BALUMMI-557991 format. One line per field, with one value per residue (C-alpha): residue number from 0; residue in one letter; x, y, z. Coordinates in steps of 0.02 Angstrom, whole numbers, plus 50000, padded with zeros to 5 digits. Example, Ala and Ser with C-alpha at 12.3 -4.5 7.8 and 13.67 -1.06 7.14 Angstrom:
n <- (0 | 1)
res <- (A | S)
xx <- (50615 | 50684)
yy <- (49775 | 49947)
zz <- (50390 | 50357)
This chain:
n <- (0 | 1 | 2 | 3 | 4 | 5 | 6 | 7 | 8 | 9 | 10 | 11 | 12 | 13 | 14 | 15 | 16 | 17 | 18 | 19 | 20 | 21 | 22 | 23 | 24 | 25 | 26 | 27 | 28 | 29 | 30 | 31 | 32 | 33 | 34 | 35 | 36 | 37 | 38 | 39 | 40 | 41 | 42 | 43 | 44 | 45 | 46 | 47 | 48 | 49 | 50 | 51 | 52 | 53 | 54 | 55 | 56 | 57 | 58 | 59 | 60 | 61 | 62 | 63 | 64 | 65 | 66 | 67 | 68 | 69 | 70 | 71 | 72 | 73 | 74 | 75 | 76 | 77 | 78 | 79 | 80 | 81 | 82 | 83 | 84 | 85 | 86 | 87 | 88 | 89 | 90 | 91 | 92 | 93 | 94 | 95 | 96 | 97 | 98 | 99 | 100 | 101 | 102 | 103 | 104 | 105 | 106 | 107 | 108 | 109 | 110 | 111 | 112 | 113 | 114 | 115 | 116 | 117 | 118 | 119 | 120 | 121 | 122 | 123 | 124 | 125 | 126 | 127 | 128 | 129 | 130 | 131 | 132 | 133 | 134 | 135 | 136 | 137 | 138 | 139 | 140 | 141 | 142 | 143 | 144 | 145 | 146 | 147 | 148 | 149 | 150 | 151 | 152 | 153 | 154 | 155 | 156 | 157 | 158 | 159 | 160 | 161 | 162 | 163 | 164 | 165 | 166 | 167 | 168 | 169 | 170 | 171 | 172 | 173 | 174 | 175 | 176 | 177 | 178 | 179 | 180 | 181 | 182 | 183 | 184 | 185 | 186 | 187 | 188 | 189 | 190 | 191 | 192 | 193 | 194 | 195 | 196 | 197 | 198 | 199 | 200 | 201 | 202 | 203 | 204 | 205 | 206 | 207 | 208 | 209 | 210 | 211 | 212 | 213 | 214 | 215 | 216 | 217 | 218 | 219 | 220 | 221 | 222 | 223 | 224 | 225 | 226 | 227 | 228 | 229 | 230 | 231 | 232 | 233 | 234 | 235 | 236 | 237 | 238 | 239 | 240 | 241 | 242 | 243 | 244 | 245 | 246 | 247 | 248 | 249 | 250 | 251 | 252 | 253 | 254 | 255 | 256 | 257 | 258 | 259 | 260 | 261 | 262 | 263 | 264 | 265 | 266 | 267 | 268 | 269 | 270 | 271 | 272 | 273 | 274 | 275 | 276 | 277 | 278 | 279 | 280 | 281 | 282 | 283 | 284 | 285 | 286 | 287 | 288 | 289 | 290 | 291 | 292 | 293 | 294 | 295 | 296 | 297 | 298 | 299 | 300 | 301 | 302 | 303 | 304 | 305 | 306 | 307 | 308 | 309 | 310 | 311 | 312 | 313 | 314 | 315 | 316 | 317 | 318 | 319 | 320 | 321 | 322 | 323 | 324 | 325 | 326 | 327 | 328 | 329 | 330 | 331 | 332 | 333 | 334 | 335 | 336 | 337 | 338 | 339 | 340 | 341 | 342 | 343 | 344 | 345 | 346 | 347 | 348 | 349 | 350 | 351 | 352 | 353 | 354 | 355 | 356 | 357)
res <- (X | X | X | X | X | X | X | X | X | X | X | X | X | X | X | X | X | X | X | X | X | X | X | X | X | X | X | X | X | X | X | X | X | X | X | X | X | X | X | X | X | X | X | X | X | X | X | X | X | X | X | X | X | X | X | X | X | X | X | X | X | X | X | X | X | X | X | X | X | X | X | X | X | X | X | X | X | X | X | X | X | X | X | X | X | X | X | X | X | X | X | X | X | X | X | X | X | X | X | X | X | X | X | X | X | X | X | X | X | X | X | X | X | X | X | X | X | X | X | X | X | X | X | X | X | X | X | X | X | X | X | X | X | X | X | X | X | X | X | X | X | X | X | X | X | X | X | X | X | X | X | X | X | X | X | X | X | X | X | X | X | X | X | X | X | X | X | X | X | X | X | X | X | X | X | X | X | X | X | X | X | X | X | X | X | X | X | X | X | X | X | X | X | X | X | X | X | X | X | X | X | X | X | X | X | X | X | X | X | X | X | X | X | X | X | X | X | X | X | X | X | X | X | X | X | X | X | X | X | X | X | X | X | X | X | X | X | X | X | X | X | X | X | X | X | X | X | X | X | X | X | X | X | X | X | X | X | X | X | X | X | X | X | X | X | X | X | X | X | X | X | X | X | X | X | X | X | X | X | X | X | X | X | X | X | X | X | X | X | X | X | X | X | X | X | X | X | X | X | X | X | X | X | X | X | X | X | X | X | X | X | X | X | X | X | X | X | X | X | X | X | X | X | X | X | X | X | X | X | X | X | X | X | X | X | X | X | X | X | X | X | X | X | X | X | X | X | X | X | X | X | X | X | X | X | X | X | X)
xx <- (49508 | 49499 | 49387 | 49472 | 49469 | 49307 | 49168 | 49035 | 48889 | 48941 | 48984 | 48864 | 48919 | 49020 | 48875 | 48880 | 48745 | 48695 | 48572 | 48702 | 48833 | 48725 | 48697 | 48886 | 48921 | 48793 | 48863 | 49037 | 48973 | 49012 | 48828 | 48685 | 48554 | 48551 | 48390 | 48483 | 48495 | 48662 | 48728 | 48866 | 48976 | 49132 | 49299 | 49344 | 49533 | 49635 | 49659 | 49665 | 49568 | 49392 | 49361 | 49191 | 49131 | 48998 | 48890 | 48775 | 48712 | 48814 | 48974 | 49087 | 49187 | 49292 | 49273 | 49411 | 49385 | 49475 | 49421 | 49297 | 49381 | 49549 | 49699 | 49739 | 49904 | 49888 | 49733 | 49748 | 49632 | 49682 | 49864 | 49829 | 49722 | 49858 | 49989 | 49882 | 49830 | 50012 | 50075 | 49941 | 49982 | 50160 | 50149 | 49993 | 50010 | 49944 | 49753 | 49658 | 49566 | 49413 | 49371 | 49413 | 49316 | 49351 | 49165 | 49122 | 48936 | 48921 | 48977 | 49053 | 49234 | 49343 | 49348 | 49398 | 49333 | 49447 | 49432 | 49400 | 49542 | 49509 | 49635 | 49702 | 49755 | 49861 | 49804 | 49863 | 49692 | 49676 | 49848 | 49814 | 49645 | 49727 | 49855 | 49991 | 50144 | 50323 | 50366 | 50219 | 50288 | 50455 | 50366 | 50257 | 50403 | 50504 | 50360 | 50325 | 50507 | 50525 | 50375 | 50448 | 50612 | 50522 | 50423 | 50580 | 50657 | 50521 | 50586 | 50474 | 50518 | 50466 | 50292 | 50271 | 50284 | 50439 | 50336 | 50265 | 50392 | 50561 | 50684 | 50830 | 50826 | 50689 | 50763 | 50791 | 50615 | 50540 | 50631 | 50574 | 50395 | 50354 | 50422 | 50308 | 50159 | 50191 | 50197 | 50038 | 49943 | 50022 | 49903 | 50012 | 50184 | 50302 | 50483 | 50562 | 50474 | 50582 | 50740 | 50705 | 50670 | 50834 | 50933 | 50860 | 50900 | 51083 | 51104 | 51014 | 51100 | 51150 | 51163 | 51040 | 50955 | 50800 | 50654 | 50467 | 50423 | 50257 | 50277 | 50159 | 50218 | 50170 | 50082 | 49906 | 49930 | 49960 | 49839 | 49907 | 49827 | 49795 | 49860 | 50011 | 50081 | 50191 | 50108 | 50048 | 49907 | 49890 | 49969 | 49846 | 49843 | 49945 | 49906 | 50086 | 50173 | 50307 | 50487 | 50627 | 50749 | 50696 | 50778 | 50656 | 50521 | 50610 | 50625 | 50437 | 50410 | 50535 | 50440 | 50287 | 50390 | 50368 | 50442 | 50420 | 50579 | 50515 | 50451 | 50270 | 50219 | 50285 | 50191 | 50031 | 50054 | 50103 | 50006 | 50070 | 50078 | 50267 | 50271 | 50225 | 50356 | 50439 | 50455 | 50632 | 50700 | 50714 | 50901 | 50868 | 50742 | 50875 | 51005 | 50887 | 50833 | 51016 | 51047 | 50891 | 50907 | 51096 | 51086 | 51200 | 51099 | 51195 | 51127 | 51013 | 50965 | 50917 | 50796 | 50716 | 50700 | 50624 | 50499 | 50445 | 50429 | 50326 | 50207 | 50198 | 50146 | 50013 | 49941 | 49945 | 49857 | 49717 | 49702 | 49694 | 49543 | 49463 | 49494 | 49415 | 49261 | 49296 | 49276 | 49191 | 49279 | 49326 | 49483 | 49561 | 49536 | 49709 | 49817 | 49901 | 49978 | 50036 | 50116 | 50209 | 50262 | 50340 | 50436 | 50498 | 50553 | 50641 | 50739 | 50785 | 50850 | 50956 | 51028 | 51069 | 51120 | 51027 | 50858 | 50833 | 50820 | 50785)
yy <- (49974 | 49817 | 49678 | 49545 | 49651 | 49582 | 49692 | 49653 | 49743 | 49893 | 49845 | 49901 | 50069 | 50112 | 50165 | 50321 | 50455 | 50416 | 50561 | 50692 | 50598 | 50601 | 50787 | 50810 | 50699 | 50793 | 50962 | 50907 | 50845 | 50662 | 50613 | 50698 | 50689 | 50669 | 50569 | 50424 | 50260 | 50235 | 50064 | 50064 | 49915 | 49905 | 49832 | 49693 | 49705 | 49827 | 49868 | 50057 | 50185 | 50132 | 50106 | 50097 | 50057 | 50176 | 50118 | 50248 | 50295 | 50155 | 50224 | 50157 | 50264 | 50226 | 50328 | 50335 | 50400 | 50380 | 50242 | 50287 | 50348 | 50352 | 50424 | 50604 | 50558 | 50493 | 50458 | 50627 | 50614 | 50783 | 50734 | 50569 | 50656 | 50786 | 50651 | 50562 | 50724 | 50772 | 50598 | 50536 | 50649 | 50580 | 50414 | 50324 | 50190 | 50322 | 50312 | 50461 | 50562 | 50671 | 50771 | 50793 | 50878 | 50919 | 50944 | 50820 | 50859 | 50743 | 50573 | 50621 | 50636 | 50707 | 50597 | 50590 | 50505 | 50409 | 50299 | 50112 | 50014 | 49842 | 49703 | 49572 | 49597 | 49462 | 49441 | 49282 | 49202 | 49253 | 49189 | 49019 | 49007 | 49041 | 48902 | 49007 | 48917 | 48955 | 49029 | 49149 | 49213 | 49243 | 49362 | 49436 | 49477 | 49552 | 49663 | 49715 | 49761 | 49854 | 49960 | 49993 | 50053 | 50160 | 50243 | 50282 | 50359 | 50491 | 50669 | 50731 | 50912 | 50891 | 50832 | 50971 | 50866 | 50946 | 51003 | 50829 | 50793 | 50835 | 50705 | 50774 | 50690 | 50571 | 50412 | 50486 | 50557 | 50392 | 50293 | 50416 | 50440 | 50256 | 50218 | 50350 | 50283 | 50106 | 50162 | 50263 | 50112 | 49976 | 49854 | 49702 | 49678 | 49640 | 49643 | 49639 | 49801 | 49906 | 49812 | 49843 | 50028 | 50049 | 49955 | 50058 | 50220 | 50166 | 50090 | 50204 | 50262 | 50445 | 50469 | 50409 | 50456 | 50566 | 50504 | 50482 | 50332 | 50239 | 50157 | 50011 | 49934 | 49750 | 49626 | 49664 | 49851 | 49842 | 49800 | 49687 | 49722 | 49538 | 49364 | 49384 | 49476 | 49586 | 49753 | 49842 | 49962 | 50044 | 50061 | 50076 | 50145 | 50304 | 50369 | 50356 | 50420 | 50549 | 50601 | 50506 | 50360 | 50235 | 50096 | 50127 | 50094 | 49934 | 49883 | 49895 | 49786 | 49660 | 49657 | 49593 | 49474 | 49310 | 49158 | 48969 | 48950 | 49061 | 48987 | 48934 | 49067 | 49201 | 49132 | 49124 | 49294 | 49386 | 49293 | 49338 | 49262 | 49279 | 49113 | 49021 | 48933 | 49041 | 49197 | 49259 | 49268 | 49435 | 49439 | 49406 | 49549 | 49664 | 49605 | 49634 | 49803 | 49856 | 49799 | 49882 | 50045 | 50065 | 50100 | 50025 | 49934 | 49950 | 49929 | 49792 | 49723 | 49897 | 49923 | 49753 | 49777 | 49949 | 49876 | 49742 | 49867 | 49986 | 49844 | 49803 | 49980 | 49985 | 49819 | 49876 | 50040 | 49949 | 49823 | 49968 | 50037 | 49864 | 49835 | 50003 | 49968 | 50092 | 49957 | 49787 | 49706 | 49532 | 49525 | 49650 | 49540 | 49460 | 49600 | 49620 | 49449 | 49502 | 49657 | 49551 | 49430 | 49572 | 49636 | 49461 | 49429 | 49597 | 49557 | 49387 | 49469 | 49586 | 49442 | 49339 | 49491 | 49431 | 49445 | 49266 | 49095 | 49168)
zz <- (49548 | 49445 | 49386 | 49492 | 49649 | 49722 | 49786 | 49914 | 49995 | 50099 | 50278 | 50412 | 50481 | 50325 | 50213 | 50103 | 50094 | 49915 | 49898 | 49939 | 49839 | 49681 | 49698 | 49711 | 49560 | 49456 | 49508 | 49453 | 49284 | 49316 | 49295 | 49205 | 49342 | 49531 | 49507 | 49423 | 49516 | 49605 | 49652 | 49783 | 49825 | 49932 | 49882 | 50001 | 49982 | 50083 | 50266 | 50269 | 50168 | 50118 | 49933 | 49848 | 49673 | 49608 | 49462 | 49385 | 49212 | 49133 | 49209 | 49346 | 49466 | 49619 | 49779 | 49910 | 50087 | 50255 | 50374 | 50509 | 50670 | 50582 | 50676 | 50633 | 50553 | 50374 | 50270 | 50182 | 50033 | 49964 | 49964 | 49878 | 49747 | 49717 | 49687 | 49558 | 49474 | 49445 | 49400 | 49281 | 49133 | 49119 | 49213 | 49156 | 49289 | 49409 | 49390 | 49324 | 49457 | 49427 | 49582 | 49766 | 49906 | 50087 | 50119 | 50258 | 50239 | 50089 | 50156 | 50324 | 50268 | 50129 | 49975 | 49793 | 49636 | 49518 | 49366 | 49379 | 49301 | 49229 | 49248 | 49367 | 49547 | 49626 | 49804 | 49889 | 49867 | 49684 | 49640 | 49719 | 49633 | 49464 | 49494 | 49416 | 49347 | 49402 | 49232 | 49249 | 49413 | 49330 | 49210 | 49348 | 49463 | 49320 | 49263 | 49442 | 49472 | 49306 | 49355 | 49527 | 49452 | 49322 | 49460 | 49560 | 49403 | 49384 | 49400 | 49541 | 49504 | 49323 | 49375 | 49502 | 49660 | 49735 | 49885 | 49921 | 50056 | 50131 | 50067 | 50167 | 50337 | 50279 | 50352 | 50525 | 50532 | 50476 | 50610 | 50743 | 50683 | 50655 | 50828 | 50904 | 50807 | 50868 | 51049 | 51029 | 50962 | 51069 | 51152 | 51190 | 51267 | 51122 | 51188 | 51014 | 50964 | 51079 | 51028 | 50843 | 50872 | 50965 | 50832 | 50689 | 50780 | 50796 | 50622 | 50500 | 50340 | 50332 | 50142 | 50010 | 49846 | 49841 | 49736 | 49736 | 49844 | 49849 | 50020 | 49986 | 49823 | 49819 | 49705 | 49765 | 49743 | 49556 | 49416 | 49279 | 49111 | 49072 | 49107 | 48995 | 49149 | 49040 | 49076 | 49233 | 49192 | 49362 | 49534 | 49678 | 49856 | 49847 | 50022 | 50085 | 49929 | 49969 | 49933 | 50015 | 50003 | 49868 | 49966 | 50108 | 49978 | 49927 | 50109 | 50134 | 49981 | 50050 | 50213 | 50120 | 50012 | 50105 | 50018 | 50016 | 50120 | 50261 | 50423 | 50419 | 50545 | 50427 | 50278 | 50378 | 50458 | 50298 | 50162 | 49989 | 49814 | 49829 | 49923 | 49762 | 49657 | 49526 | 49631 | 49669 | 49845 | 49935 | 49899 | 49715 | 49711 | 49784 | 49659 | 49512 | 49580 | 49590 | 49410 | 49340 | 49437 | 49439 | 49626 | 49754 | 49887 | 50050 | 50227 | 50161 | 50332 | 50393 | 50248 | 50270 | 50458 | 50433 | 50309 | 50432 | 50573 | 50469 | 50423 | 50609 | 50650 | 50514 | 50574 | 50755 | 50717 | 50627 | 50770 | 50893 | 50800 | 50799 | 50984 | 51028 | 50923 | 50784 | 50651 | 50656 | 50508 | 50569 | 50462 | 50585 | 50738 | 50740 | 50669 | 50839 | 50810 | 50637 | 50713 | 50842 | 50705 | 50604 | 50755 | 50799 | 50619 | 50609 | 50767 | 50697 | 50537 | 50644 | 50746 | 50591 | 50487 | 50333 | 50247 | 50185 | 50269 | 50440)
């Protein structure tokens, strides 16, 4: 993680068994003694996997584990560890990982240990507090997009990740599976959700490139090296990384890319530094991505709609856990409204057949 990604005391009910954890760290050679004092804090950013900062013997490590009472689908720590282990030697923006275990006797779930990366993370709150200038966002967005394109250009066979996913048929499976996941986690009546699912089924692309895709590439999931904003030192949150259509990856990023010209309910429901002056529009991001990658970006509305719907499902799944008492984090209390907002916005994009000025 990073210096500007704030930590706080561990939330009640999400504590780690520090005694067993120290024995594990010592056995793996990450510390010299299981008698050393261990300080554990929790990173406050993020809505999915739980991330902790471990401070011991003058060292700092980051521990990643699934959320408590997580759904069976997703949150595969071994898979996330495997991706980083293969990528890091040739793509240094993938953080270095040290060890993974499936042994649930240590902290109650599988987990892995990775390096702590120093730098700056641009959450909506952090960006506003820094009072960034428009020209800075011009640099930030360009660096962010260059990194995105570089990631999509990695030869996944060369790094040994050819078995990470099944790129053939990826789009169809995604449309089907995310629809099933939404229905399984539904709590409210959202009429546009069904309309969006039906439209995506009928309008999905049949041919597309096959690349590594991150599936959650946005400002607050990258670590900028410093406030020159010219270098990204790490990409975070690899739990959904797979093989598939890179434009599906771009569509998810566009779903998070709210702008100053968007309706107020969108800016409030999907808070992002991208609303600040100096950031390009969603259409400009697509244009620059096409220029930098050499890829033709067809079916643009489909990819944006899919991105919004996927965000809706993720928000709805987290709200479902909150509503059923599986987590008490108050920031989850209104995610059902965010899910409905994404569905409504996706349907509006379909009706207007565009991705900007909805």
